[in-house]
Structures are given as structure tokens and as C-alpha cells.
Residue frames relative to the residue before (quaternion, step in Angstrom):
aa qw qx qy qz dx dy dz
M 1.0000 0.0000 0.0000 0.0000 0.00 0.00 0.00
T 0.3619 -0.7329 0.5324 0.2202 3.56 -0.82 0.96
M 0.6624 -0.5011 0.3766 0.4103 3.52 -1.27 0.37
M 0.6264 0.5502 -0.3390 0.4358 3.60 1.01 -0.79
N 0.6843 0.4685 -0.2938 0.4754 3.58 0.89 -0.90
F 0.6238 0.5476 -0.3341 0.4465 3.59 1.05 -0.71
R 0.7241 0.4504 -0.2490 0.4592 3.57 0.97 -0.82
R 0.4834 0.7069 -0.4281 0.2887 3.62 1.12 -0.45
P 0.6654 0.4853 -0.3464 0.4491 3.70 0.78 -0.79
F 0.6546 0.5121 -0.3228 0.4527 3.59 1.03 -0.66
V 0.6095 0.5246 -0.3526 0.4785 3.58 1.17 -0.47
L 0.6828 0.4839 -0.2874 0.4659 3.60 1.00 -0.77
L 0.5693 0.6353 -0.3802 0.3574 3.60 1.05 -0.67
P 0.6746 0.4686 -0.3357 0.4611 3.67 0.79 -0.77
A 0.6292 0.5332 -0.3464 0.4470 3.61 1.00 -0.72
V 0.6557 0.4936 -0.3082 0.4811 3.59 0.97 -0.86
S 0.6392 0.5345 -0.3260 0.4467 3.59 0.98 -0.81
V 0.6361 0.5257 -0.3282 0.4596 3.58 0.99 -0.81
L 0.6592 0.4941 -0.3171 0.4699 3.61 0.92 -0.84
A 0.6429 0.5198 -0.3319 0.4543 3.59 0.97 -0.78
L 0.6747 0.4846 -0.2976 0.4704 3.59 0.95 -0.83
A 0.6544 0.5222 -0.3114 0.4496 3.58 1.09 -0.65
G 0.5027 -0.6861 0.4065 0.3337 3.59 1.21 -0.26
C 0.5551 0.5756 -0.4101 0.4386 3.58 1.19 0.07
Q 0.2755 0.7511 -0.5290 0.2830 3.51 0.57 1.28
P 0.6548 -0.4643 0.3700 0.4677 3.59 -1.20 0.17
R 0.5514 -0.6202 0.4443 0.3375 3.55 -1.07 0.71
E 0.5720 -0.6665 0.3909 0.2754 3.50 -1.18 0.71
S 0.8048 0.2833 -0.1573 0.4973 3.61 0.94 -0.66
A 0.5779 -0.5925 0.4400 0.3483 3.52 -1.17 0.61
A 0.6011 0.5722 -0.3626 0.4240 3.59 1.07 -0.66
E 0.6636 0.5021 -0.3134 0.4575 3.57 0.99 -0.78
S 0.7234 0.4326 -0.2616 0.4703 3.59 1.00 -0.71
A 0.4949 0.6898 -0.4179 0.3234 3.59 1.25 -0.14
A 0.8086 0.0534 -0.0113 0.5859 3.62 1.04 -0.62
P 0.5224 -0.6353 0.4544 0.3420 3.60 -1.07 0.62
A 0.6847 -0.5114 0.3410 0.3916 3.55 -1.28 0.45
S 0.7269 0.4337 -0.2497 0.4704 3.57 1.09 -0.59
A 0.3379 0.7571 -0.4969 0.2564 3.60 1.22 0.28
P 0.5817 -0.5766 0.4227 0.3879 3.59 -1.07 0.60
A 0.5311 -0.6475 0.4523 0.3068 3.53 -1.06 0.79
P 0.4642 -0.6805 0.4889 0.2872 3.60 -1.01 0.76
A 0.7175 -0.4528 0.3159 0.4247 3.54 -1.31 0.21
A 0.5568 0.6194 -0.3938 0.3889 3.61 1.13 -0.53
M 0.5895 0.5968 -0.3651 0.4037 3.57 1.15 -0.57
T 0.6594 0.5121 -0.3124 0.4532 3.58 1.14 -0.48
A 0.3728 0.7393 -0.4806 0.2889 3.58 1.28 0.10
S 0.6243 -0.5545 0.4057 0.3717 3.54 -1.17 0.59
V 0.5514 -0.6109 0.4575 0.3367 3.56 -1.05 0.79
A 0.6106 0.5754 -0.3507 0.4162 3.59 1.05 -0.67
N 0.6674 0.5107 -0.3006 0.4511 3.61 1.16 -0.50
L 0.5392 0.6316 -0.4068 0.3805 3.60 1.24 -0.12
P 0.4455 -0.6922 0.4906 0.2858 3.60 -0.91 0.85
A 0.4996 -0.6324 0.4984 0.3196 3.56 -1.14 0.65
L 0.3378 -0.7225 0.5658 0.2091 3.55 -1.08 0.73
P 0.4864 -0.6738 0.4636 0.3075 3.60 -0.95 0.78
V 0.4597 -0.6149 0.5485 0.3311 3.55 -1.28 0.35
L 0.2394 -0.8025 0.5366 0.1036 3.57 -0.65 1.16
G 0.7070 -0.3670 0.2514 0.5498 3.56 1.29 -0.27
P 0.6320 -0.5374 0.3824 0.4068 3.58 -1.23 0.22
A 0.4613 -0.6534 0.5240 0.2928 3.56 -1.10 0.72
P 0.4765 -0.6724 0.4732 0.3114 3.59 -0.97 0.72
D 0.4699 -0.6124 0.5434 0.3300 3.54 -1.27 0.42
W 0.0339 0.7984 -0.6003 0.0333 3.56 -1.07 0.70
T 0.0850 -0.7450 0.6573 0.0750 3.52 -1.32 0.43
L 0.0569 0.7906 -0.6015 0.0992 3.56 -0.75 1.13
N 0.4849 -0.6431 0.5012 0.3164 3.56 -1.28 0.23
D 0.4045 -0.6821 0.5486 0.2648 3.53 -1.06 0.78
L 0.7448 -0.4259 0.2746 0.4342 3.59 -1.26 -0.04
D 0.6682 0.4535 -0.2956 0.5103 3.59 1.28 -0.27
G 0.5757 -0.6145 0.3638 0.3982 3.59 1.28 0.06
K 0.5059 0.6381 -0.4294 0.3906 3.60 1.27 0.16
S 0.5201 -0.6566 0.4645 0.2874 3.52 -1.09 0.82
V 0.0438 -0.7604 0.6479 -0.0106 3.55 -0.98 0.98
S 0.1060 -0.8177 0.5658 0.0070 3.55 -0.86 1.00
S 0.6070 -0.5399 0.4350 0.3883 3.55 -1.21 0.47
A 0.5961 0.5805 -0.3562 0.4253 3.60 1.13 -0.61
D 0.5675 0.6073 -0.3745 0.4109 3.60 1.19 -0.49
F 0.7564 0.3763 -0.1815 0.5034 3.59 1.18 -0.53
K 0.2440 0.7910 -0.5187 0.2137 3.56 1.24 0.48
G 0.8001 0.2565 -0.2168 0.4971 3.58 -0.93 0.93
K 0.6218 0.5150 -0.3389 0.4830 3.61 1.29 0.06
I 0.4309 -0.5888 0.5908 0.3443 3.52 -1.38 0.16
V 0.0694 -0.8350 0.5455 -0.0183 3.59 -0.55 1.16
V 0.1618 -0.7281 0.6598 0.0914 3.52 -1.03 0.94
V 0.0948 -0.7794 0.6186 0.0282 3.59 -0.66 1.14
D 0.0605 -0.8266 0.5581 -0.0385 3.54 -0.39 1.31
F 0.2036 -0.7574 0.6123 0.1001 3.57 -0.63 1.18
W 0.1350 0.8045 -0.5477 0.1860 3.57 -0.55 1.20
A 0.1422 -0.7572 0.6212 0.1435 3.57 -1.36 -0.10
T 0.6078 -0.5929 0.3949 0.3508 3.57 -1.14 0.65
W 0.6970 0.4885 -0.2623 0.4548 3.60 1.10 -0.65
C 0.6045 0.5908 -0.3317 0.4190 3.60 1.29 -0.18
P 0.3971 -0.7565 0.4621 0.2377 3.66 -0.38 1.17
P 0.6793 0.4599 -0.3395 0.4601 3.69 0.77 -0.76
C 0.5960 0.5532 -0.3610 0.4566 3.59 1.11 -0.64
R 0.6723 0.5084 -0.2850 0.4564 3.54 0.90 -0.99
E 0.6130 0.5711 -0.3379 0.4288 3.60 1.07 -0.74
E 0.7064 0.4871 -0.2706 0.4365 3.57 0.99 -0.81
I 0.5310 0.6865 -0.3994 0.2953 3.59 1.10 -0.57
P 0.6473 0.4987 -0.3609 0.4496 3.69 0.80 -0.74
G 0.6451 0.5190 -0.3169 0.4627 3.59 1.05 -0.71
Y 0.6494 0.5000 -0.3203 0.4750 3.59 1.00 -0.76
I 0.6043 0.5378 -0.3511 0.4715 3.58 1.06 -0.70
E 0.6571 0.5161 -0.2904 0.4665 3.55 0.96 -0.94
L 0.6788 0.4885 -0.2915 0.4643 3.60 0.90 -0.92
Q 0.6288 0.5241 -0.3371 0.4651 3.60 1.01 -0.75
N 0.6483 0.5065 -0.3112 0.4757 3.58 1.00 -0.81
K 0.7150 0.4893 -0.2544 0.4297 3.55 0.87 -0.99
Y 0.8326 0.2323 -0.0766 0.4970 3.60 0.88 -0.94
G 0.3707 0.7497 -0.4809 0.2633 3.61 1.22 0.08
A 0.6654 0.5052 -0.2995 0.4608 3.58 0.98 -0.83
D 0.6623 0.4885 -0.2928 0.4868 3.60 1.26 -0.42
G 0.6581 -0.5394 0.3008 0.4306 3.58 1.27 0.08
L 0.4770 0.6524 -0.4576 0.3708 3.61 1.20 0.29
V 0.0036 0.7607 -0.6490 0.0073 3.55 -1.04 0.88
I 0.1773 -0.7518 0.6275 0.0981 3.53 -0.84 1.02
I 0.1094 -0.7719 0.6253 0.0356 3.56 -0.93 0.98
G 0.1910 -0.7685 0.6019 0.1027 3.56 -0.72 1.06
V 0.1322 -0.7815 0.6075 0.0524 3.58 -0.64 1.15
S 0.2137 -0.8105 0.5371 0.0946 3.54 -0.20 1.32
L 0.1934 -0.7735 0.5959 0.0957 3.53 -0.96 0.95
D 0.2983 0.7467 -0.5231 0.2827 3.58 1.22 0.53
R 0.3579 -0.7630 0.5035 0.1902 3.56 -0.88 0.93
G 0.6067 0.6083 -0.3438 0.3791 3.60 1.18 -0.36
G 0.5950 -0.5737 0.3711 0.4232 3.60 1.22 0.06
P 0.7294 -0.4898 0.2844 0.3837 3.55 -1.31 0.15
A 0.5183 0.6726 -0.4323 0.3036 3.66 1.06 -0.51
K 0.6862 0.4680 -0.2865 0.4774 3.60 0.85 -0.93
V 0.6513 0.5151 -0.3148 0.4598 3.58 1.01 -0.80
I 0.6098 0.5476 -0.3463 0.4565 3.60 1.06 -0.75
D 0.6630 0.4973 -0.3026 0.4708 3.59 0.87 -0.94
F 0.6472 0.5243 -0.3052 0.4616 3.56 0.97 -0.90
A 0.6654 0.5169 -0.3000 0.4473 3.59 0.88 -0.97
K 0.6533 0.4993 -0.3109 0.4767 3.58 0.99 -0.80
K 0.6557 0.5331 -0.3101 0.4355 3.57 0.89 -0.95
F 0.7818 0.3387 -0.1697 0.4953 3.58 0.92 -0.91
G 0.4476 -0.7282 0.4344 0.2840 3.61 1.24 0.06
I 0.1722 0.8096 -0.5427 0.1431 3.59 0.98 0.78
N 0.1954 -0.8257 0.5280 0.0349 3.55 -0.73 1.18
Y 0.6551 0.4606 -0.3154 0.5091 3.59 1.20 0.34
P 0.6539 -0.5484 0.3456 0.3901 3.60 -1.17 0.50
L 0.1277 -0.7571 0.6375 0.0648 3.53 -1.11 0.82
V 0.0562 -0.7788 0.6247 0.0052 3.54 -0.99 0.91
M 0.4533 -0.6644 0.5233 0.2815 3.54 -1.27 0.45
G 0.3303 -0.7742 0.5140 0.1652 3.55 -0.62 1.18
D 0.1228 -0.7650 0.6258 0.0898 3.52 -1.33 0.29
G 0.7315 -0.4347 0.2964 0.4337 3.56 -1.29 0.11
A 0.6279 0.5598 -0.3423 0.4185 3.58 1.03 -0.75
V 0.6907 0.4567 -0.2976 0.4753 3.62 0.89 -0.84
V 0.6014 0.5384 -0.3582 0.4693 3.59 1.07 -0.65
D 0.6663 0.4899 -0.2954 0.4782 3.59 0.93 -0.89
A 0.6445 0.5443 -0.3252 0.4272 3.59 0.97 -0.83
F 0.7159 0.4288 -0.2543 0.4888 3.59 1.00 -0.78
G 0.5647 -0.6309 0.3727 0.3797 3.58 1.23 -0.20
D 0.8364 -0.2304 0.1700 0.4673 3.51 -1.22 -0.59
I 0.1254 0.7459 -0.6410 0.1303 3.55 -0.30 1.29
S 0.0536 0.8358 -0.5380 0.0954 3.53 0.19 1.33
A 0.7650 0.1845 -0.1231 0.6047 3.58 1.29 -0.12
I 0.1685 -0.7605 0.6130 0.1324 3.54 -1.21 0.48
P 0.5191 -0.1692 -0.8375 -0.0240 1.50 -2.11 1.26
T 0.0809 -0.7146 0.6904 0.0784 3.49 -1.30 0.65
T 0.0643 -0.8329 0.5471 -0.0536 3.54 -0.68 1.15
F 0.1718 -0.7777 0.6021 0.0562 3.53 -1.02 0.96
L 0.2004 -0.7472 0.6241 0.1095 3.56 -1.07 0.84
I 0.0914 -0.8182 0.5671 -0.0259 3.55 -0.59 1.25
D 0.3696 -0.7530 0.5044 0.2049 3.58 -0.83 1.01
R 0.7424 -0.4354 0.2914 0.4175 3.57 -1.35 0.11
D 0.6813 0.4715 -0.2777 0.4863 3.59 1.23 -0.47
G 0.5747 -0.6285 0.3622 0.3788 3.59 1.27 0.13
N 0.5176 0.6259 -0.4230 0.4018 3.58 1.19 0.50
I 0.4297 -0.6584 0.5477 0.2860 3.56 -1.07 0.76
R 0.1416 -0.8158 0.5597 0.0349 3.55 -0.77 1.11
D 0.7958 0.0437 -0.0254 0.6035 3.58 1.25 -0.30
R 0.0584 -0.7462 0.6623 0.0355 3.54 -1.22 0.69
K 0.0235 0.7943 -0.6068 0.0193 3.56 -0.76 0.99
V 0.2004 -0.7491 0.6227 0.1043 3.50 -1.16 0.75
G 0.7651 0.2867 -0.2512 0.5190 3.55 -0.75 1.07
A 0.6133 -0.5570 0.4235 0.3664 3.51 -1.33 0.27
E 0.0654 -0.7789 0.6237 0.0077 3.53 -1.20 0.63
E 0.5962 -0.5607 0.4283 0.3830 3.56 -1.14 0.57
T 0.5793 -0.6098 0.4220 0.3383 3.56 -1.00 0.83
S 0.6673 0.5225 -0.3134 0.4283 3.59 0.87 -0.92
V 0.6394 0.5103 -0.3259 0.4737 3.59 1.08 -0.65
Y 0.6964 0.4634 -0.2795 0.4713 3.58 0.83 -0.97
E 0.5820 0.5962 -0.3643 0.4162 3.57 1.09 -0.66
Q 0.6092 0.5609 -0.3585 0.4310 3.60 1.02 -0.68
R 0.6640 0.4851 -0.3084 0.4783 3.59 1.00 -0.77
I 0.6188 0.5253 -0.3444 0.4717 3.59 1.01 -0.73
R 0.6675 0.5033 -0.3052 0.4561 3.58 0.89 -0.90
A 0.6173 0.5473 -0.3465 0.4465 3.59 1.07 -0.71
V 0.6929 0.4464 -0.2721 0.4967 3.59 1.04 -0.71
L 0.6246 0.5450 -0.3382 0.4455 3.61 1.10 -0.61
Q 0.6044 0.6139 -0.3614 0.3568 3.63 1.05 -0.68
């Protein structure tokens, strides 16, 4: 074995460690990997809104102001009175990318009811790459460029995607880490919309 071949696993180890720390790891449960995020919703989704469990209030959502992909200022105050999903993601993160078709679907389905999905990109290369990505995937909800201040304001975001569900009164009602089937997450959105 040459020295080069011997060292190759040690070169790959830091790359794997970086992905693990970033949170773009395989999902934890078999149920999550059974169907993609954009799979059609099961019959359970048609259940009465009255049967949905109430979500606890986890605390007030922080105020934030970030720039959208055109450099215009966007603020949490712009969405007062709406149900807001704040999704911390990046273009290079496979689980983040998996959820996007589902978020597009949810924005189409519940936008008229007051749902707004906000994608907070944590890409370091600036908005150009995110703009190309958004066009390619047909993203229909606002995208903003995240920074350290917004990450600190929301708390422990040690992996992406990390997503917060905020009610009309500005309270965080759910925090999820990792990708999840659209039909599962939709139930929590519906519980807050009721």
C-alpha cells in the first residue's frame, strides 16, 4: 500500500465530519425515508381540523430583518398576523432540498389562509447561487439570506434543515430538526391554522 492510498481515508474523514456537523445526514427513522417530502398526502390528511391536537407555545419568535435575494429588506414584522414557517436551509444540503417540493405545495395550498413560508438560506456564497436554485426548482415563497444574528436569535441551530412554525400571535409553536414528510408536517400547520 502506498503512502497516498494509506492517507486517503484520513482525507475523507474531515469532509464526512463537516457534513455530520452541518446536519445533512441520513434521516433517523425508517418512516421518514419511506416516502419523499413531495409524496401525495395520505387519507389521514383529510381528517377534521377539530381532531388535530393543539401545539404548545414554545416561546415568542424573535424579531429579525434580513435581505431577500434582490437585496431588499424583509422583516418578521412584514408577516404579522400570518402563520409563518421559518426554514433554515442551504442549497448544498440534501435533506433541505428534499423538503422544498413539499413547501411549494403547502404554500400553494394554504397561502390564501395566511400561511407564509420563509426560506432562510445559510449559503455562504451570497444570493447568486440561491437565485439560480430558486428558479430551477420553482420556489414560490420568499427567500432571504441568513446571518449569524438570526441564527443566534432563533437559538440552537446546530443542523439544517431546522424549521420553526410561528402562529398569528408571533409565538413559536413547533421546532423541527431534519427533513420530514410533507403530510406529517402539514398536520402541525393545520393545527396552528385552525
